[in-house]
LOTOR-448170 format. One record per residue (C-alpha): x, y, z. Coordinates in Angstrom, 3 decimals, always signed. Layout:
REM LOTOR-448170
<atom px="X" py="Y" pz="Z"/>
...
This chain:
REM LOTOR-448170
<atom px="+3.839" py="+21.257" pz="+3.003"/>
<atom px="+6.220" py="+23.701" pz="+4.683"/>
<atom px="+8.725" py="+25.738" pz="+2.746"/>
<atom px="+9.894" py="+28.260" pz="+5.338"/>
<atom px="+8.549" py="+31.253" pz="+3.413"/>
<atom px="+8.489" py="+33.451" pz="+6.524"/>
<atom px="+12.261" py="+33.903" pz="+6.413"/>
<atom px="+12.788" py="+34.714" pz="+2.750"/>
<atom px="+15.045" py="+37.741" pz="+2.424"/>
<atom px="+17.897" py="+38.833" pz="+0.253"/>
<atom px="+21.254" py="+37.665" pz="+1.575"/>
<atom px="+23.413" py="+40.170" pz="-0.262"/>
<atom px="+23.520" py="+43.901" pz="-0.972"/>
<atom px="+22.085" py="+43.599" pz="-4.463"/>
<atom px="+19.181" py="+45.926" pz="-5.305"/>
<atom px="+17.690" py="+44.090" pz="-8.292"/>
<atom px="+15.910" py="+46.031" pz="-11.034"/>
<atom px="+14.339" py="+44.528" pz="-14.141"/>
<atom px="+16.401" py="+45.071" pz="-17.290"/>
<atom px="+14.923" py="+46.888" pz="-20.300"/>
<atom px="+13.384" py="+44.740" pz="-23.036"/>
<atom px="+16.413" py="+44.456" pz="-25.303"/>
<atom px="+19.042" py="+41.863" pz="-26.084"/>
<atom px="+22.589" py="+43.014" pz="-25.484"/>
<atom px="+25.041" py="+40.331" pz="-26.468"/>
<atom px="+27.907" py="+42.609" pz="-25.508"/>
<atom px="+27.110" py="+41.700" pz="-21.901"/>
<atom px="+27.367" py="+37.978" pz="-22.664"/>
<atom px="+30.785" py="+37.447" pz="-21.135"/>
<atom px="+32.188" py="+35.042" pz="-18.554"/>
<atom px="+29.055" py="+32.893" pz="-18.378"/>
<atom px="+30.150" py="+29.372" pz="-17.380"/>
<atom px="+28.544" py="+26.514" pz="-19.272"/>
<atom px="+26.675" py="+23.882" pz="-17.250"/>
<atom px="+28.862" py="+21.033" pz="-18.573"/>
<atom px="+26.468" py="+18.423" pz="-17.229"/>
<atom px="+25.652" py="+20.260" pz="-13.984"/>
<atom px="+22.228" py="+19.677" pz="-12.509"/>
<atom px="+20.054" py="+22.665" pz="-11.632"/>
<atom px="+21.386" py="+23.112" pz="-8.102"/>
<atom px="+25.003" py="+22.629" pz="-9.150"/>
<atom px="+24.569" py="+25.251" pz="-11.844"/>
<atom px="+23.195" py="+27.665" pz="-9.274"/>
<atom px="+26.440" py="+27.388" pz="-7.359"/>
<atom px="+28.484" py="+27.834" pz="-10.505"/>
<atom px="+26.534" py="+30.994" pz="-11.436"/>
<atom px="+26.599" py="+32.283" pz="-7.839"/>
<atom px="+22.857" py="+32.991" pz="-7.928"/>
<atom px="+21.824" py="+35.335" pz="-5.131"/>
<atom px="+19.005" py="+34.586" pz="-2.704"/>
<atom px="+15.653" py="+35.826" pz="-4.001"/>
<atom px="+13.821" py="+38.371" pz="-1.842"/>
<atom px="+10.122" py="+38.312" pz="-2.856"/>
<atom px="+9.661" py="+41.813" pz="-1.453"/>
<atom px="+11.792" py="+43.115" pz="-4.329"/>
<atom px="+9.219" py="+41.815" pz="-6.820"/>
<atom px="+9.116" py="+38.889" pz="-9.227"/>
<atom px="+10.841" py="+40.928" pz="-11.954"/>
<atom px="+14.010" py="+40.972" pz="-9.840"/>
<atom px="+14.278" py="+37.168" pz="-9.679"/>
<atom px="+17.260" py="+35.512" pz="-11.296"/>
<atom px="+16.144" py="+33.268" pz="-14.156"/>
<atom px="+17.489" py="+30.294" pz="-12.221"/>
<atom px="+14.181" py="+30.450" pz="-10.318"/>
<atom px="+12.082" py="+30.493" pz="-13.501"/>
<atom px="+13.626" py="+27.601" pz="-15.404"/>
<atom px="+14.568" py="+24.051" pz="-14.474"/>
<atom px="+16.851" py="+23.455" pz="-17.458"/>
<atom px="+20.514" py="+24.516" pz="-17.051"/>
<atom px="+21.002" py="+24.564" pz="-20.831"/>
<atom px="+18.123" py="+27.009" pz="-21.355"/>
<atom px="+19.405" py="+29.128" pz="-18.490"/>
<atom px="+22.876" py="+29.162" pz="-20.052"/>
<atom px="+21.439" py="+30.187" pz="-23.423"/>
<atom px="+19.548" py="+33.078" pz="-21.840"/>
<atom px="+22.497" py="+34.208" pz="-19.747"/>
<atom px="+24.836" py="+34.244" pz="-22.732"/>
<atom px="+22.301" py="+36.475" pz="-24.512"/>
<atom px="+22.553" py="+38.973" pz="-21.651"/>
<atom px="+19.218" py="+38.020" pz="-20.058"/>
<atom px="+19.548" py="+37.454" pz="-16.331"/>
<atom px="+16.249" py="+38.316" pz="-14.627"/>
<atom px="+12.603" py="+37.413" pz="-15.066"/>
<atom px="+11.497" py="+41.009" pz="-15.673"/>
<atom px="+13.799" py="+41.277" pz="-18.677"/>
<atom px="+12.743" py="+37.941" pz="-20.130"/>
<atom px="+9.044" py="+38.645" pz="-19.576"/>
<atom px="+9.341" py="+41.866" pz="-21.596"/>
<atom px="+11.124" py="+40.020" pz="-24.391"/>
<atom px="+8.546" py="+37.224" pz="-24.432"/>
<atom px="+5.783" py="+39.790" pz="-24.861"/>
<atom px="+7.326" py="+41.109" pz="-28.099"/>
<atom px="+8.738" py="+37.864" pz="-29.479"/>
<atom px="+12.250" py="+38.935" pz="-28.598"/>
<atom px="+13.509" py="+35.426" pz="-27.843"/>
<atom px="+11.660" py="+33.488" pz="-30.554"/>
<atom px="+14.962" py="+32.747" pz="-32.265"/>
<atom px="+16.673" py="+31.835" pz="-29.020"/>
<atom px="+14.256" py="+29.362" pz="-27.437"/>
<atom px="+11.876" py="+26.782" pz="-28.891"/>
<atom px="+8.140" py="+27.320" pz="-28.533"/>
<atom px="+7.968" py="+24.640" pz="-25.831"/>
<atom px="+10.857" py="+26.204" pz="-23.904"/>
<atom px="+9.271" py="+29.649" pz="-24.116"/>
<atom px="+5.966" py="+28.329" pz="-22.856"/>
<atom px="+7.559" py="+26.438" pz="-19.986"/>
<atom px="+9.574" py="+29.410" pz="-18.747"/>
<atom px="+6.502" py="+31.644" pz="-19.161"/>
<atom px="+4.529" py="+29.270" pz="-16.942"/>
<atom px="+7.214" py="+29.334" pz="-14.261"/>
<atom px="+7.520" py="+33.111" pz="-14.451"/>
<atom px="+3.770" py="+33.600" pz="-14.148"/>
<atom px="+3.685" py="+31.237" pz="-11.169"/>
<atom px="+6.587" py="+33.142" pz="-9.626"/>
<atom px="+4.593" py="+36.377" pz="-9.931"/>
<atom px="+1.601" py="+34.711" pz="-8.262"/>
<atom px="+3.817" py="+33.493" pz="-5.430"/>
<atom px="+5.227" py="+36.990" pz="-4.877"/>
<atom px="+1.766" py="+38.562" pz="-4.867"/>
<atom px="+0.561" py="+36.081" pz="-2.254"/>
<atom px="+3.717" py="+36.003" pz="-0.146"/>
<atom px="+4.080" py="+39.775" pz="+0.179"/>
<atom px="+0.568" py="+40.315" pz="+1.566"/>
<atom px="+1.036" py="+41.589" pz="+5.120"/>
<atom px="+4.837" py="+41.731" pz="+4.887"/>
<atom px="+5.332" py="+45.227" pz="+3.550"/>
<atom px="+8.528" py="+46.457" pz="+1.930"/>
<atom px="+12.124" py="+46.345" pz="+3.189"/>
<atom px="+13.479" py="+49.334" pz="+5.078"/>
<atom px="+17.034" py="+50.495" pz="+4.441"/>
<atom px="+19.197" py="+53.544" pz="+5.072"/>
<atom px="+17.602" py="+55.529" pz="+2.260"/>
<atom px="+14.133" py="+54.940" pz="+3.709"/>
<atom px="+15.277" py="+55.907" pz="+7.207"/>
<atom px="+16.847" py="+59.120" pz="+5.920"/>
<atom px="+13.784" py="+60.016" pz="+3.838"/>
<atom px="+11.535" py="+59.636" pz="+6.877"/>
<atom px="+13.263" py="+62.539" pz="+8.698"/>
<atom px="+12.586" py="+60.601" pz="+11.896"/>
<atom px="+16.176" py="+59.397" pz="+12.298"/>
<atom px="+18.788" py="+62.080" pz="+12.933"/>
<atom px="+22.415" py="+62.002" pz="+11.810"/>
<atom px="+23.338" py="+60.967" pz="+15.343"/>
<atom px="+21.454" py="+57.679" pz="+15.015"/>
<atom px="+21.429" py="+56.964" pz="+11.273"/>
<atom px="+24.469" py="+54.667" pz="+11.240"/>
<atom px="+23.221" py="+52.548" pz="+14.120"/>
<atom px="+19.686" py="+52.483" pz="+12.742"/>
<atom px="+20.961" py="+51.466" pz="+9.307"/>
<atom px="+23.023" py="+48.657" pz="+10.804"/>
<atom px="+19.915" py="+47.506" pz="+12.659"/>
<atom px="+17.877" py="+47.499" pz="+9.436"/>
<atom px="+20.555" py="+45.385" pz="+7.751"/>
<atom px="+20.606" py="+42.889" pz="+10.631"/>
<atom px="+16.848" py="+42.330" pz="+10.498"/>
<atom px="+16.730" py="+42.194" pz="+6.685"/>
<atom px="+14.766" py="+45.425" pz="+6.512"/>
<atom px="+11.662" py="+44.070" pz="+8.235"/>
<atom px="+9.743" py="+47.210" pz="+9.256"/>
<atom px="+8.354" py="+46.008" pz="+12.583"/>
<atom px="+11.728" py="+44.551" pz="+13.579"/>
<atom px="+13.395" py="+47.884" pz="+12.778"/>
<atom px="+10.883" py="+49.722" pz="+14.949"/>
<atom px="+11.248" py="+47.233" pz="+17.807"/>
<atom px="+15.022" py="+47.489" pz="+17.604"/>
<atom px="+14.966" py="+51.264" pz="+17.732"/>
<atom px="+12.791" py="+51.080" pz="+20.850"/>
<atom px="+14.748" py="+48.375" pz="+22.650"/>
<atom px="+18.299" py="+48.285" pz="+21.295"/>
<atom px="+19.313" py="+51.821" pz="+20.296"/>
<atom px="+20.161" py="+53.801" pz="+23.400"/>
<atom px="+18.537" py="+57.212" pz="+23.763"/>
<atom px="+16.417" py="+56.888" pz="+20.630"/>
<atom px="+13.202" py="+58.665" pz="+21.573"/>
<atom px="+9.876" py="+56.860" pz="+21.506"/>
<atom px="+8.132" py="+59.752" pz="+19.793"/>
<atom px="+10.637" py="+59.363" pz="+16.929"/>
<atom px="+9.826" py="+55.655" pz="+16.757"/>
<atom px="+6.155" py="+56.538" pz="+16.356"/>
<atom px="+7.012" py="+59.213" pz="+13.786"/>
<atom px="+8.903" py="+56.608" pz="+11.784"/>
<atom px="+6.063" py="+54.109" pz="+12.199"/>
<atom px="+3.596" py="+56.631" pz="+10.790"/>
<atom px="+5.884" py="+57.324" pz="+7.835"/>
<atom px="+6.339" py="+53.631" pz="+7.079"/>
<atom px="+2.581" py="+53.063" pz="+7.166"/>
<atom px="+1.927" py="+56.071" pz="+4.960"/>
<atom px="+4.502" py="+54.963" pz="+2.385"/>
<atom px="+3.384" py="+51.329" pz="+2.305"/>
<atom px="+6.389" py="+49.812" pz="+4.082"/>
<atom px="+4.073" py="+48.404" pz="+6.732"/>
<atom px="+1.222" py="+46.246" pz="+5.416"/>
<atom px="-1.507" py="+45.802" pz="+8.056"/>
<atom px="-3.149" py="+42.864" pz="+6.283"/>
<atom px="-2.699" py="+39.374" pz="+7.788"/>
<atom px="-0.101" py="+37.249" pz="+6.047"/>
<atom px="-1.213" py="+34.217" pz="+4.093"/>
<atom px="-0.324" py="+30.738" pz="+5.273"/>
<atom px="+2.066" py="+28.481" pz="+3.397"/>
<atom px="-0.915" py="+26.312" pz="+2.437"/>
<atom px="-2.800" py="+29.286" pz="+0.978"/>
<atom px="+0.248" py="+30.370" pz="-1.000"/>
<atom px="+0.794" py="+26.837" pz="-2.266"/>
<atom px="-2.831" py="+26.540" pz="-3.404"/>
<atom px="-2.673" py="+29.850" pz="-5.296"/>
<atom px="+0.444" py="+28.779" pz="-7.158"/>
<atom px="-1.074" py="+25.402" pz="-8.072"/>
<atom px="-4.146" py="+27.216" pz="-9.376"/>
<atom px="-2.137" py="+29.549" pz="-11.635"/>
<atom px="-0.207" py="+26.617" pz="-13.092"/>
<atom px="-3.559" py="+24.993" pz="-13.898"/>
<atom px="-4.698" py="+28.219" pz="-15.537"/>
<atom px="-1.512" py="+28.081" pz="-17.611"/>
<atom px="-2.628" py="+24.721" pz="-19.011"/>
<atom px="-1.040" py="+22.138" pz="-16.712"/>
<atom px="-3.001" py="+19.208" pz="-15.342"/>
<atom px="-3.635" py="+19.220" pz="-11.572"/>
<atom px="-0.944" py="+16.587" pz="-11.092"/>
<atom px="+1.607" py="+18.456" pz="-13.207"/>
<atom px="+0.650" py="+21.745" pz="-11.528"/>
<atom px="+1.251" py="+20.249" pz="-8.100"/>
<atom px="+4.648" py="+18.922" pz="-9.162"/>
<atom px="+5.615" py="+22.245" pz="-10.751"/>
<atom px="+4.534" py="+24.137" pz="-7.644"/>
<atom px="+6.596" py="+21.929" pz="-5.364"/>
<atom px="+9.629" py="+22.458" pz="-7.579"/>
<atom px="+9.213" py="+26.223" pz="-7.807"/>
<atom px="+8.662" py="+26.711" pz="-4.084"/>
<atom px="+11.566" py="+24.438" pz="-3.237"/>
<atom px="+13.814" py="+26.591" pz="-5.420"/>
<atom px="+12.546" py="+29.794" pz="-3.823"/>
<atom px="+12.933" py="+28.598" pz="-0.250"/>
<atom px="+16.168" py="+26.648" pz="-0.669"/>
<atom px="+18.904" py="+27.882" pz="+1.637"/>
<atom px="+21.998" py="+29.005" pz="-0.268"/>
<atom px="+25.202" py="+27.013" pz="+0.092"/>
<atom px="+27.162" py="+28.809" pz="+2.856"/>
<atom px="+30.420" py="+27.898" pz="+1.140"/>
<atom px="+29.532" py="+30.063" pz="-1.849"/>
<atom px="+30.694" py="+33.669" pz="-1.606"/>
<atom px="+28.067" py="+36.263" pz="-2.346"/>
<atom px="+25.003" py="+34.314" pz="-1.159"/>
């Protein structure tokens, strides 16, 4: 059961942050209806960005946490786009009038499983490095910041790849500065020294949380396969923004 988790990174410049727990119907504009679209077709219509687990489960577009385009449309038109926002609303009954009890429970199960996936996937992978991180480290001077930032973008912010690139690709970047940056990244938690978990371990943890949410082992296995397929699916290259 391989899902290519090792290469999950954001494919755009979006820096997702969970919305506050409030409904704002003023934002419910220009949301296309599914009009019979299946789940994948509706993703293309909504131009859903690639999910980067290192940004946290709260940042995930709700497309990843629901299989029903009609429910997704209903949430989007209410101004709810990301799992972090919906989770906060579910906790206070904020969508009781918007979704049925069964729909709320189903999306809660998927969201909880998504959080479990992120917790397992991010072990040993650290956090993404960008220009702001490089500048805050004080290890990269103005002379090199543009080139170093471009490097970080090319390698999707992977800390070890950034360090390797600075050592091997950026001319005249001093090795002592590489080590200074390495120490900063370790200190700030951008480098996680723990071994990564295998795809099989991640899969098993997600199945287990679905079972804890009340699904049978068979249903949990099916739900896990669906969730992980959504997470690891490559975006359609013909769609701008992904």
